[in-house]
C-alpha positions in Angstrom: 51.7 57.4 9.8 52.6 54.1 8.9 49.9 52.0 7.3 51.8 48.9 8.6 49.3 46.6 10.7 51.2 46.6 14.1 53.0 43.5 14.8 52.6 41.1 17.7 55.0 41.3 20.1 55.9 38.0 21.2 58.7 36.9 24.5 59.7 33.5 24.6 61.2 32.5 27.8 64.0 29.6 27.7 66.7 28.5 30.1 69.5 27.8 27.6 70.0 26.6 24.5 71.8 23.0 25.4 70.8 20.1 22.4 67.2 18.8 23.4 63.9 18.6 22.0 62.2 22.4 23.1 64.7 24.2 22.2 64.9 23.0 18.8 60.8 23.4 18.8 61.2 26.8 19.8 63.9 28.0 17.4 61.9 26.4 14.4 59.1 28.4 15.4 61.2 31.2 15.6 63.0 30.6 12.5 59.1 30.6 10.3 56.6 32.1 12.1 55.4 34.9 9.9 57.8 38.2 10.7 54.9 40.4 9.0 52.3 39.4 12.1 55.1 38.5 14.8 57.6 40.8 16.6 59.7 38.0 18.6 62.1 38.1 21.3 64.1 34.9 22.8 64.7 35.7 26.3 67.5 33.0 27.5 68.4 32.6 31.1 71.9 31.4 30.4 73.9 32.2 27.3 75.0 28.7 26.8 74.6 25.3 24.8 75.3 23.6 21.3 72.3 25.3 19.5 73.5 28.9 20.4 74.3 28.9 16.5 71.5 28.1 15.7 69.4 31.6 16.7 67.8 33.0 13.4 69.1 36.2 12.3 66.5 39.1 12.9 65.0 38.0 15.8 65.5 40.1 19.4 67.9 38.3 21.9 68.1 39.0 25.6 70.7 37.5 28.1 70.0 37.1 31.5 73.2 35.5 32.2 76.4 34.7 30.4 77.0 30.6 30.0 80.3 28.7 31.0 81.7 29.2 27.5 82.2 32.9 27.9 83.4 32.0 31.6 87.3 32.1 32.2 88.6 28.7 31.7 90.5 29.1 35.4 88.6 26.8 37.2 89.3 29.0 40.5 87.9 31.9 38.9 85.2 30.0 36.8 83.9 28.4 40.2 83.5 32.5 41.8 81.5 33.5 38.1 79.4 30.1 38.8 78.4 31.2 42.4 78.1 35.2 41.5 75.8 33.8 38.4 73.7 31.9 41.0 73.1 34.5 43.1 71.8 37.0 40.4 69.4 34.3 39.3 68.1 34.2 42.7 67.4 37.7 43.1 65.6 37.8 39.8 63.7 35.0 40.5 62.7 36.3 43.8 62.5 39.7 42.4 60.9 39.7 38.7 60.7 43.4 38.7 64.4 43.9 39.4 64.9 41.5 36.1 62.4 43.0 33.7 63.6 47.0 34.8 67.2 46.1 34.1 67.0 43.6 31.0 63.2 43.4 29.4 63.2 46.9 27.2 60.3 46.4 26.1 56.8 45.2 26.9 55.2 42.4 25.0 51.6 41.6 24.6 52.4 37.4 24.7 55.3 35.9 27.0 55.8 32.3 26.3 56.9 29.7 29.0 58.4 27.3 26.6 58.6 24.3 28.8 57.8 24.0 32.4 61.0 25.1 33.7 59.9 28.5 33.1 56.3 28.5 34.2 57.2 30.4 37.1 59.6 33.0 34.8 56.6 33.7 32.8 53.5 33.7 35.3 55.2 36.0 37.8 56.3 38.3 35.2 55.6 42.2 36.4 53.7 43.0 33.2 50.2 41.6 34.1 48.6 42.7 30.6 50.5 40.3 28.8 48.7 37.0 27.7 50.7 34.2 29.4 50.7 30.7 27.3 52.3 27.6 28.8 54.1 25.1 26.2 53.8 21.2 27.8 55.8 18.7 26.3 56.3 16.5 29.0 54.2 13.4 30.5 53.8 14.0 33.8 52.1 10.7 35.1 56.0 9.0 34.9 57.2 11.7 37.2 58.6 10.1 40.1 57.6 13.2 42.3 53.9 13.1 42.1 53.7 15.8 44.3 55.7 18.4 41.6 53.6 16.7 38.7 50.2 17.4 40.6 51.7 21.6 40.9 52.9 21.6 37.5 49.2 20.4 36.5 47.6 22.7 38.8 50.4 25.7 37.7 49.1 25.6 34.3 45.7 26.3 35.4 47.0 30.1 35.9 47.8 30.3 32.1 45.6 32.2 29.8 46.3 29.4 27.2 48.1 25.9 27.3 49.7 24.5 24.5 50.4 20.8 24.8 52.6 18.5 21.9 50.5 15.7 21.9 46.6 15.0 22.9 48.1 12.2 25.0 49.5 14.6 27.5 46.2 16.5 27.7 44.3 13.6 28.2 46.5 11.6 30.8 46.3 15.2 33.1 42.3 14.9 32.6 42.4 11.0 33.0 44.7 10.9 36.2 44.5 14.1 37.5 40.9 14.9 36.7 42.3 18.6 35.4 41.0 20.4 32.3 41.7 23.7 31.2 39.7 26.5 29.9 41.8 27.3 26.9 44.3 24.9 25.1 45.5 23.3 22.0 47.2 20.5 20.8 50.3 21.7 18.5 52.6 18.8 17.4 56.8 19.8 16.6 57.2 21.0 12.6 59.6 18.2 10.7 60.8 19.5 7.6 61.4 16.4 5.8 63.5 17.9 2.8 66.1 19.7 4.9 66.6 16.6 7.2 67.3 14.6 4.2 69.7 17.5 2.9 71.2 17.1 6.6 71.9 13.5 6.3 73.6 14.3 3.4 76.1 16.7 4.7 78.8 14.3 5.7 79.5 10.5 5.6 78.9 7.9 8.2 81.2 5.1 8.2 79.8 2.1 10.5 82.4 -0.2 8.5 84.4 -1.7 11.8 80.3 -2.2 13.2 78.1 -5.3 12.6 75.2 -5.1 10.2 72.2 -4.5 10.8 72.8 -1.0 12.8 70.0 0.2 14.6 70.2 3.5 15.6 68.8 5.9 18.4 68.8 9.2 19.4 68.0 10.5 23.2 69.2 11.8 26.5 71.3 9.3 28.4 68.8 9.5 31.4 66.8 6.6 33.3 63.9 7.4 31.9 65.1 6.9 28.1 65.3 2.9 28.8 68.7 2.3 27.6 69.9 0.1 30.1 67.3 -2.1 29.0 68.3 -2.0 25.3 71.6 -2.9 26.1 70.1 -5.8 27.9 68.4 -6.7 24.9 71.3 -6.2 23.0 73.6 -9.1 24.9 70.7 -11.5 24.6 70.2 -11.1 21.0 74.2 -11.2 20.2 73.8 -14.0 22.6 71.9 -15.8 20.1 73.8 -15.4 17.4 71.7 -12.5 16.2 74.9 -10.3 14.9 74.2 -7.1 15.2 75.2 -3.3 16.6 73.7 -0.2 18.0 74.9 3.3 18.1 73.2 6.0 20.9 73.3 9.4 19.9 73.4 11.7 23.3 74.8 12.2 26.6 73.5 12.4 30.3 73.8 11.3 33.7 73.6 7.9 32.8 76.4 7.7 30.8 79.0 6.4 33.4 76.3 4.0 34.2 75.7 2.7 30.6 79.4 2.6 30.3 80.0 0.0 33.1 76.7 -1.8 32.2 78.1 -2.0 28.0 81.6 -3.6 29.9 80.0 -6.1 32.0 77.8 -7.6 29.1 81.0 -7.6 27.1 79.4 -5.9 24.2 81.4 -2.7 24.2 82.6 -3.9 20.4 78.7 -3.3 18.8 77.1 -0.9 21.4 78.4 2.8 21.0 77.6 5.6 22.9 78.8 8.5 20.2 78.1 11.2 22.5 75.6 14.2 21.3 75.7 15.5 17.6 74.7 18.7 16.4 73.8 16.8 13.5 72.5 13.5 13.7 71.0 12.9 10.5 73.6 11.3 9.0 74.3 8.9 11.8 70.4 7.7 11.6 70.3 7.5 7.7 73.7 5.4 7.3 71.8 3.0 10.1 69.3 0.1 9.0 67.0 0.2 12.0 65.7 3.0 14.5 64.9 2.2 17.6 63.4 4.1 21.0 63.3 2.2 24.1 62.0 5.0 26.1 60.1 4.6 29.3 58.6 8.5 29.1 58.2 10.5 26.1 56.0 13.2 25.0 56.0 14.1 21.5 59.8 13.0 20.0 60.8 14.7 17.2 63.1 12.4 16.1 60.3 10.0 16.0 59.6 11.7 13.1 63.2 12.7 11.9 63.4 9.0 11.5 60.7 8.2 9.5 61.5 10.9 7.5 64.7 9.4 6.5 63.0 6.2 5.7 63.9 4.2 8.6 62.0 1.2 10.2 61.4 2.4 13.8 60.9 0.2 17.0 59.4 2.5 20.1 57.6 2.0 23.1 54.1 2.8 23.0 54.7 5.8 25.2 53.1 9.2 25.3 52.4 10.7 22.0 54.4 8.3 20.1 51.0 6.5 18.9 50.2 9.6 17.5 53.3 9.4 15.0 53.9 5.7 14.3 51.2 3.8 12.7 51.8 0.1 14.1 52.7 -2.2 11.8 52.7 0.3 8.9 55.5 2.5 9.2 56.9 1.3 12.3 56.7 -1.5 15.4 55.1 -0.1 18.7 56.0 -2.3 22.2 55.1 -2.0 25.6 57.6 -0.7 28.0 58.8 -4.3 28.7 62.1 -5.9 27.8 60.8 -9.0 26.4 58.5 -6.8 23.9 61.3 -4.7 22.8 63.5 -7.8 22.7 60.5 -10.0 20.2 60.4 -6.7 18.0 64.0 -6.3 17.4 64.0 -10.3 16.3 61.7 -9.4 13.9 64.4 -7.8 12.0 66.2 -11.1 11.7 63.4 -13.5 11.6 60.6 -11.7 9.9 62.2 -9.5 6.5 59.0 -9.5 5.0 57.7 -7.7 7.2 60.6 -5.0 8.1 60.7 -4.7 4.0 57.1 -3.9 3.7 57.3 -1.6 7.1 60.4 0.4 5.3 58.4 0.5 1.9 55.8 2.3 4.0 58.0 4.9 5.3 58.4 6.7 1.8 55.1 7.9 2.2 55.4 8.9 6.4 56.2 12.7 5.5 52.5 13.1 4.6 51.4 13.4 7.8 53.7 16.2 8.6 52.2 19.3 7.3 54.6 22.3 9.0 53.2 24.9 7.5 49.5 23.7 9.1 51.2 23.9 12.6 52.4 27.4 11.8 49.2 28.5 10.9 48.0 26.8 14.1 50.4 28.8 16.4 50.0 32.0 14.2 46.3 31.7 15.2 46.6 31.0 18.5 49.1 34.1 18.8 46.5 35.9 17.2 43.4 34.9 19.5 45.4 35.7 22.3 46.7 39.3 20.9 42.8 40.2 20.3 42.1 38.7 24.1 44.6 41.6 25.3 43.1 44.3 23.1 39.6 43.4 24.6 40.6 43.0 28.2 42.5 46.5 27.5 39.2 47.9 26.3 36.8 46.4 28.7 
């Protein structure tokens, strides 16, 4: 009989591995949490996304349905495959016992909803003994559908434990919805400064044809990310003689609208949409500043990554961002207001001494991000939930 202690079996539920903050956070945890304590399984509803290749070795993988990448290149056949896939997913959603019977060969001590998209998946698990954890990364106050936001806030009460990616997210739920959770934690997203710096050197980004200075940004092209405001600010600064360029990495449903706005403003030569990049770090490193005009955010990992690359950050003061940037020390925080973003960016031209001070301070920013402390915190949460499971089984 083995003397090895039993590993805690943990199941992460995730829709897919398309580029985004949540999948990157989950993959990082799977890569770095102690394998001598935990037996991890990643369950993907769809086997698709740019981050598929980054699944760590040794992680068990459950694929509910294949992704578009594995489907026929024939448009007609692919359409049939997509319809069939959707029907199967609807069956699995309505009858989770069928999903678990045919796709999930093991029982788990802990099941984790990696974001609100997986709440129902985990809560409807037929395994009533597993501990259910919700991981929440969203500022619900910005949701235009407040009924939906309130439903998510209420649904989290059904979980055994809730993890928030920033204290702000938990605080606004208590303030605006008067809801508290009996068991919850704040766990920041981990950042690996050395890895980021090494990846930033993997290839060179040539901004030779763009006017300096360069402001970079990374984010989904969505209305709540505020890139339409950034185009307006850029246009104003250019018209006032402050030559510069902006490069945005990311894709999304607002792309065509932004392209039309850029062309209408006549700044297509200086405001570039570069699309999604698996490795965005060389683009950030070779820029002079990082700007994030977002209207709603939880705890955007890219802020820490820009600081790791010692870039002065100009960002809106929303969500958990004030927990990441010390205003006037290693970045500039402004309200979600076009005039304030304009004034902050203008400082890079009119007050170089302030920007230089901020740039020097970014060299110490990495000290705020203790990744091992974060992994220890997550491990402790999992172990506590496991002990509660054992206690419940004995009672």
